[in-house]
C-alpha positions as CSV (number, residue, x, y, z in Angstrom):
1,X,0.0,0.0,0.0
2,X,3.0,2.3,0.5
3,X,3.5,2.3,-3.3
4,X,-0.1,3.7,-3.7
5,X,0.5,6.4,-1.1
6,X,3.8,7.4,-2.6
7,X,3.1,7.4,-6.3
8,X,-0.6,7.6,-6.8
9,X,-0.8,11.4,-6.2
10,X,1.1,11.7,-9.5
11,X,-1.5,9.4,-11.1
12,X,-4.3,11.6,-9.8
13,X,-2.6,14.7,-11.2
14,X,-2.6,13.0,-14.6
15,X,-6.2,11.9,-14.3
16,X,-7.4,15.4,-13.2
17,X,-5.4,16.9,-16.1
18,X,-7.4,14.7,-18.4
19,X,-10.7,15.9,-16.8
20,X,-9.7,19.5,-17.5
21,X,-8.7,18.7,-21.1
22,X,-12.1,17.1,-21.7
23,X,-13.8,20.4,-20.9
24,X,-14.9,22.3,-24.0
25,X,-15.2,25.9,-22.8
26,X,-18.1,26.6,-25.2
27,X,-20.2,23.7,-23.9
28,X,-19.1,24.5,-20.4
29,X,-20.6,28.0,-20.8
30,X,-23.8,26.5,-22.3
31,X,-24.1,24.3,-19.1
32,X,-23.8,27.4,-17.0
33,X,-26.6,29.1,-18.9
34,X,-28.9,26.4,-17.6
35,X,-27.8,27.1,-14.0
36,X,-30.7,25.3,-12.3
37,X,-29.8,21.9,-13.7
38,X,-26.1,22.5,-12.8
39,X,-27.1,23.4,-9.2
40,X,-29.2,20.3,-8.9
41,X,-26.3,18.2,-9.9
42,X,-23.9,19.9,-7.5
43,X,-26.5,19.7,-4.7
44,X,-26.8,15.9,-5.3
45,X,-23.1,15.3,-5.4
46,X,-21.9,17.7,-2.7
47,X,-24.8,17.8,-0.2
48,X,-27.1,14.8,-0.6
49,X,-24.3,12.2,-1.0
50,X,-22.2,13.2,2.1
51,X,-25.4,13.4,4.1
52,X,-26.2,9.8,3.2
53,X,-22.7,8.9,4.1
54,X,-23.0,10.6,7.5
55,X,-26.4,8.9,8.2
56,X,-25.0,5.5,7.4
57,X,-21.9,6.2,9.5
58,X,-23.9,7.4,12.4
59,X,-26.4,4.6,12.6
60,X,-24.4,1.6,11.3
61,X,-23.2,-0.7,14.1
62,X,-19.6,-0.9,12.9
63,X,-16.2,0.1,13.9
64,X,-15.4,3.9,13.9
65,X,-12.6,3.3,11.3
66,X,-15.1,1.8,8.9
67,X,-17.5,4.7,9.6
68,X,-14.7,7.0,8.5
69,X,-14.3,4.9,5.3
70,X,-18.0,5.4,4.5
71,X,-17.7,9.2,5.1
72,X,-14.6,9.3,2.9
73,X,-16.1,7.6,-0.1
74,X,-19.2,9.8,-0.1
75,X,-17.3,13.1,0.1
76,X,-15.0,12.7,-2.8
77,X,-15.8,13.9,-6.4
78,X,-17.2,11.6,-9.1
79,X,-14.7,9.4,-11.0
80,X,-13.6,10.1,-14.5
81,X,-15.4,7.0,-15.7
82,X,-18.7,8.7,-15.0
83,X,-18.2,10.8,-18.1
84,X,-17.7,7.7,-20.3
85,X,-20.6,5.9,-18.7
86,X,-22.8,9.0,-19.2
87,X,-21.9,9.0,-22.9
88,X,-22.7,5.3,-23.2
89,X,-26.2,5.6,-21.8
90,X,-27.1,8.8,-23.8
91,X,-26.8,11.3,-20.9
92,X,-25.8,14.9,-21.1
93,X,-22.0,14.5,-21.5
94,X,-21.4,18.3,-21.2
95,X,-23.2,18.4,-17.9
96,X,-21.3,15.3,-16.7
97,X,-17.9,16.7,-17.5
98,X,-18.8,20.0,-16.0
99,X,-20.0,18.4,-12.7
100,X,-16.8,16.2,-12.5
101,X,-14.6,19.3,-13.1
102,X,-16.4,21.6,-10.7
103,X,-16.5,19.0,-7.8
104,X,-12.9,18.2,-8.4
105,X,-11.9,21.9,-8.3
106,X,-13.9,22.5,-5.1
107,X,-12.6,19.3,-3.4
108,X,-9.7,21.2,-1.8
109,X,-12.3,23.0,0.3
110,X,-15.1,20.5,0.7
111,X,-13.2,17.4,1.6
112,X,-11.0,19.0,4.4
113,X,-14.1,20.7,5.8
114,X,-16.0,17.5,5.9
115,X,-13.2,15.4,7.4
116,X,-12.0,18.0,10.0
117,X,-15.2,19.8,11.0
118,X,-18.2,17.6,10.4
119,X,-16.9,14.0,10.5
120,X,-15.6,14.2,14.1
121,X,-19.1,15.3,15.3
122,X,-20.7,12.3,13.7
123,X,-18.1,9.6,14.4
124,X,-17.0,11.0,17.8
125,X,-13.6,9.3,17.8
126,X,-11.1,12.2,18.1
127,X,-8.0,10.1,17.8
128,X,-9.0,9.2,14.2
129,X,-8.7,12.8,13.2
130,X,-5.7,14.0,15.1
131,X,-3.5,13.3,12.1
132,X,-5.6,15.4,9.8
133,X,-4.3,18.9,9.2
134,X,-6.9,21.1,7.4
135,X,-4.4,23.3,5.7
136,X,-2.0,20.4,4.7
137,X,-4.9,18.4,3.3
138,X,-6.4,21.4,1.5
139,X,-3.1,22.3,0.0
140,X,-2.4,18.7,-1.1
141,X,-5.8,18.5,-2.8
142,X,-5.3,21.9,-4.4
143,X,-2.1,20.6,-6.0
144,X,-3.2,17.1,-7.1
145,X,-6.8,17.9,-8.0
146,X,-7.8,21.5,-8.5
147,X,-4.8,23.0,-10.3
148,X,-4.4,20.1,-12.7
149,X,-8.1,20.5,-13.8
150,X,-7.5,24.3,-14.4
151,X,-4.3,23.5,-16.3
152,X,-6.1,20.9,-18.4
153,X,-8.8,23.5,-19.3
154,X,-6.1,26.0,-20.3
155,X,-4.3,23.4,-22.4
156,X,-7.6,22.4,-24.1
157,X,-8.4,26.1,-24.9
158,X,-4.9,27.0,-26.2
159,X,-4.0,23.7,-28.0
160,X,-7.4,22.4,-29.0
161,X,-6.1,20.5,-32.1
162,X,-3.4,18.7,-30.2
163,X,-5.8,17.8,-27.4
164,X,-8.3,16.5,-29.9
165,X,-5.6,14.2,-31.3
166,X,-4.6,12.7,-28.0
167,X,-8.0,12.8,-26.3
168,X,-8.9,9.1,-26.9
169,X,-5.5,7.8,-25.9
170,X,-5.4,10.0,-22.8
171,X,-8.9,8.9,-21.8
172,X,-7.9,5.2,-22.0
173,X,-4.6,5.9,-20.2
174,X,-6.4,7.8,-17.4
175,X,-8.9,5.0,-17.0
176,X,-6.1,2.4,-16.7
177,X,-4.4,4.5,-14.0
178,X,-7.6,4.7,-12.1
179,X,-8.0,0.9,-12.3
180,X,-4.4,0.4,-11.3
181,X,-4.8,2.4,-8.1
182,X,-8.0,0.6,-7.1
183,X,-6.6,-2.9,-7.9
184,X,-3.4,-2.1,-5.9
185,X,-5.6,-1.2,-2.9
186,X,-7.6,-4.4,-3.5
187,X,-4.5,-6.6,-3.5
188,X,-2.7,-4.8,-0.6
189,X,-5.7,-5.3,1.7
190,X,-7.3,-8.3,0.0
191,X,-7.6,-10.4,3.2
192,X,-9.4,-7.5,4.9
193,X,-11.6,-6.8,1.9
194,X,-12.8,-10.5,1.8
195,X,-13.7,-10.3,5.5
196,X,-15.5,-7.0,4.9
197,X,-17.4,-8.4,2.0
198,X,-18.7,-11.1,4.2
199,X,-19.4,-8.9,7.2
200,X,-20.6,-5.5,5.8
201,X,-20.9,-6.1,2.1
202,X,-24.6,-5.8,2.4
203,X,-24.2,-2.5,4.2
204,X,-22.0,-1.0,1.5
205,X,-24.3,-2.4,-1.2
206,X,-27.2,-0.7,0.7
207,X,-25.2,2.6,0.7
208,X,-24.7,2.4,-3.1
209,X,-28.4,1.6,-3.7
210,X,-29.6,4.4,-1.5
211,X,-27.3,6.9,-3.3
212,X,-28.7,5.6,-6.6
213,X,-32.3,5.9,-5.5
214,X,-31.8,9.3,-3.8
215,X,-30.3,10.9,-6.9
216,X,-33.1,9.4,-9.0
217,X,-35.8,10.8,-6.7
218,X,-34.1,14.2,-6.7
219,X,-33.9,14.4,-10.5
220,X,-37.5,13.2,-10.7
221,X,-38.8,15.9,-8.3
222,X,-37.4,18.6,-10.6
223,X,-38.8,16.8,-13.7
224,X,-35.5,16.8,-15.6
225,X,-35.3,15.4,-19.1
226,X,-33.7,11.9,-19.5
227,X,-30.3,13.2,-20.7
228,X,-29.8,15.5,-17.7
229,X,-31.3,12.9,-15.3
230,X,-28.9,10.2,-16.4
231,X,-25.9,12.6,-16.1
232,X,-26.7,13.6,-12.6
233,X,-27.5,10.1,-11.3
234,X,-24.3,8.7,-12.7
235,X,-22.2,11.6,-11.4
236,X,-23.7,11.1,-7.9
237,X,-23.3,7.3,-8.0
238,X,-19.9,6.7,-9.5
239,X,-17.4,7.9,-6.8
240,X,-13.7,8.4,-7.2
241,X,-12.5,5.6,-5.1
242,X,-8.9,6.1,-6.2
243,X,-9.0,9.7,-4.7
244,X,-10.6,8.4,-1.5
245,X,-7.8,5.8,-1.2
246,X,-5.1,8.4,-1.7
247,X,-6.7,11.0,0.6
248,X,-7.2,8.4,3.3
249,X,-3.6,7.2,3.0
250,X,-2.0,10.6,3.0
251,X,-4.1,11.9,5.8
252,X,-4.4,8.9,8.1
253,X,-1.8,6.4,6.9
254,X,-2.3,3.0,5.4
255,X,-3.3,-0.4,6.7
256,X,-6.2,1.1,8.7
257,X,-9.1,-0.7,7.0
258,X,-11.0,2.4,5.9
259,X,-9.2,2.2,2.6
260,X,-10.8,-1.2,2.0
261,X,-14.3,0.5,2.2
262,X,-13.4,2.6,-0.9
263,X,-12.1,-0.4,-2.8
264,X,-15.2,-2.3,-1.9
265,X,-17.6,0.5,-2.9
266,X,-15.7,0.8,-6.2
267,X,-16.2,-2.9,-6.9
268,X,-19.9,-2.8,-6.0
269,X,-20.7,0.4,-7.9
270,X,-19.5,-1.1,-11.2
271,X,-21.2,-4.4,-10.5
272,X,-24.5,-2.5,-10.0
273,X,-24.0,-0.6,-13.2
274,X,-23.2,-3.8,-15.1
275,X,-26.4,-5.4,-13.6
276,X,-28.6,-2.5,-14.8
277,X,-26.9,-2.6,-18.3
278,X,-27.5,-6.3,-18.6
279,X,-31.1,-6.0,-17.4
280,X,-31.8,-3.2,-19.8
281,X,-30.3,-5.1,-22.7
282,X,-32.4,-8.1,-22.0
283,X,-35.6,-6.1,-21.7
284,X,-34.8,-4.2,-24.9
285,X,-34.3,-7.5,-26.9
286,X,-37.5,-8.9,-25.3
287,X,-39.6,-5.9,-26.4
288,X,-38.2,-6.0,-29.9
289,X,-39.0,-9.7,-30.2
């Protein structure tokens, strides 16, 4: 796990740079013109999701370290794969990329605030948070998440032809880096993950399903069209487990168990998406026949 902690921040920088380069400033401006939909997406990702995490952490009869893992996975931005998945299901890709970029840019404020101010009130285990320094964590996230996104946006604006040529390769490369981080976490804490899967796998699965249902209800209340609804639901559901693993490792050290929660959630979120995709495909073929 030390390898992940030492080298993965550089991987996150590369991934976040790709997020920035995927932003088309013209479509970004168009998204801002429909500010209501953007606010609904941000509210779902930055308010509803952490609230669900806190409720699960508060009421779940589990160790405080695992409670912290639940809080951690629900306060990070969405993963870069959310943009690709949104595209596959016919969602609003411009909205998806905008939400990913904005939440990543704001993470240097939101995540330290949640972990240092709110989380201790919910978990109540002060020793877990003694290692967390708000300014250090905020500066670290600014360097590995926020600034690379802005740099990527600048590069995309100034060197659009070059970015268009490398976009596909860079997207695949970023995805492989993301997978590498998660797989490394899986293998480094595999024994613990197996135990967790058996003991609280149902709890983490319930967390993922509640997130999915809550984002669906929110988008239905505001009567959004299908493209915007899909984008917001996927953005809220697909969490950046790699960032959660790195933040947890840098702030609180490795081998503490909470990292396994992030890896477990990552595994389950893609299993759930695969299940919905398979189910939808079966029903589509059935209706055609």
